[in-house]
N, C-alpha and C positions, 0 to 999 in steps of 0.2 A: 503494500498499498502504500502511496507519495505520504511525502509528508509535509506541509507547510514550508515553502524560506522561512530564515530565520530575519528577522528583522533584526538590529542592533539597534538601544533603546535607552537612553541614556535612565539615568537613575533619576535625575529632574520629572522625564518622558514619561518614567515609567512609574513614577507616584502619582504623579496628572492624571495620566489613566485610572489611574489603582482607584483616586479620588473620586473621578469622574463614575470610573465603573458604581464604587458605594453611596454613590447621594441619591438623594428618596427628592430633589430638588429640581436634578439635575434627566434634561429632559431624555424619554424614555428609548428615541434613536440613538445620544448619543451616550448614553451607560452602553447599551449594544456593540456599536460601534468598539466601546472602551474595549470591553472584552476580549470581545472578538482580534484585535490589535493583538493585548496582551497574550491571551490563543498563541496568535503565529509569531510573537516572541518568543513566545518560551515553546517552543518545535510539537509543539501539540498534534497529532498527526489530524488532515483534513478531514476523513473521515468524526472524528469526532465533535471537530470544528459543525459540519452542521448539523450534527447530531441533540447538536445546544440549540443553533438555529431550528430545529426546528421544533424543538420542546416550546418556546417560546415564542414560537409562531402557534398554537392547535386551539387559541381563539383568534383569529381576526377581526378583527371591526371593520366595517366598510370603510373609506376616504369620505368620510360630509365636507364636498363642497358649499364656501360658506359666501364664494362669488355667482354674479350673475353672469349671465354666458358669454351679453354683449359687455364685460367687463373685460373676466377672461381671453375674446375673441380678440380684442381690442390691440391689448399686453400684445401676442402671438402677432398680429398684427408687424407690429414696436418693431419687433425682435428680428423678424423675418425681414424687414429694411436694414437692422442694424449689421444684421448677415450680411446682407447683398451687400452693402459700405464694404462691409468690413475685405468681404471676396472678391467684390472689382479692384480694393486697396492690391488686396493680394495678385491679381489680374490670374486668377483660378478661373471665375467667373468669364 
């Protein structure tokens, strides 16, 4: 079985990630990501990491859209214009 590539973390980075992974007021996504990075840094097997993620995704909740569709589409159109401009600048389009 493959193992995750080890990440070299400084002591400060490891302490910060550990703090985030235990934080009660830390956003859930950040907690999960911190735990994943710490697990990868410890060289755990990829399967063990996947098992951990699956265990914590047993009761997913649907994403609740809070913005109206017209506002979302307006943002998509604005970013599309920016991306097109960037691509033309880079001479990709």
